[in-house]
C-alpha positions in Angstrom: 328.9 -24.5 17.9 330.0 -26.5 14.9 333.4 -26.8 13.4 333.5 -25.9 9.8 335.7 -26.8 6.9 336.0 -25.4 3.4 336.1 -28.8 1.8 333.8 -31.8 2.0 334.3 -33.9 5.1 336.4 -37.0 4.7 335.4 -39.9 7.0 338.0 -41.5 9.2 338.1 -45.1 10.3 336.7 -46.0 13.7 336.0 -49.4 15.4 332.3 -50.1 16.1 331.4 -52.7 18.7 328.5 -55.0 17.7 326.5 -57.5 19.7 328.1 -60.8 20.5 331.6 -59.2 21.0 331.9 -58.5 17.3 334.0 -55.5 16.2 334.1 -53.9 12.7 336.0 -51.0 11.3 333.6 -48.4 10.0 333.8 -44.9 8.7 333.1 -42.0 11.0 331.4 -39.0 9.3 330.4 -36.7 12.1 330.0 -36.4 15.9 327.2 -34.8 17.9 327.2 -34.0 21.6 323.9 -34.9 23.3 322.8 -34.2 26.9 323.6 -37.8 27.9 326.9 -38.2 25.9 328.1 -38.4 22.4 326.6 -39.8 19.2 328.8 -40.8 16.2 327.5 -41.1 12.7 329.1 -44.1 11.1 328.9 -46.1 7.9 329.0 -49.8 8.7 330.3 -52.2 6.1 327.6 -54.7 4.9 326.6 -56.8 1.9 323.3 -56.9 0.0 321.8 -59.1 -2.7 322.7 -57.9 -6.2 321.3 -58.8 -9.6 320.7 -62.5 -10.0 322.6 -64.5 -7.4 325.3 -61.9 -6.8 326.2 -60.2 -3.6 327.6 -56.7 -3.6 329.2 -54.6 -0.9 327.1 -51.9 0.8 327.2 -49.6 3.7 324.7 -48.9 6.4 324.7 -45.4 8.0 323.7 -45.2 11.6 324.2 -43.1 14.8 325.9 -45.0 17.6 326.5 -44.0 21.2 330.1 -43.1 22.1 332.1 -44.3 23.9 329.8 -47.3 24.6 329.9 -48.6 21.0 333.0 -47.1 19.4 336.7 -47.4 19.9 339.5 -45.3 18.2 341.7 -46.8 15.5 345.4 -46.6 16.6 347.1 -43.6 14.9 343.9 -42.1 13.5 342.8 -38.6 14.6 339.2 -37.6 14.6 340.0 -33.8 14.7 338.9 -33.2 11.1 335.5 -34.9 11.6 332.6 -32.4 11.7 331.6 -32.0 15.4 328.5 -30.4 16.7 328.6 -29.3 20.4 325.6 -28.6 22.6 324.8 -24.9 22.9 325.5 -23.5 26.4 322.5 -23.1 28.5 320.9 -19.7 28.4 320.6 -18.1 31.9 318.0 -15.5 32.6 318.4 -13.0 35.3 315.3 -12.8 37.5 314.0 -11.9 40.9 313.5 -14.5 43.6 311.7 -13.2 46.7 313.3 -10.5 48.8 315.3 -8.9 46.0 317.8 -11.7 45.4 319.0 -12.0 41.8 319.2 -15.4 40.2 321.6 -15.9 37.3 
């Protein structure tokens, strides 16, 4: 099941934990439930070389594991972020030995 919205998604700020106890505020674009937890699609702020000797801002989009590598920003709700949930398992009815049904 995926939540839907009539308009384009608007990212919300979220804290991303980096190696070396660094923390940056990134933009959260979507969330996806996985069998072993959640993944958050974030844009991390970065810089890249520009023309000549200039440096320009950039963003690096990546999936990170939640809650291991993300923390909420105080006062910010993630309710409007597109969220993809795992589909419920499909159960099949069948026979197991001596007429017992298995769901």
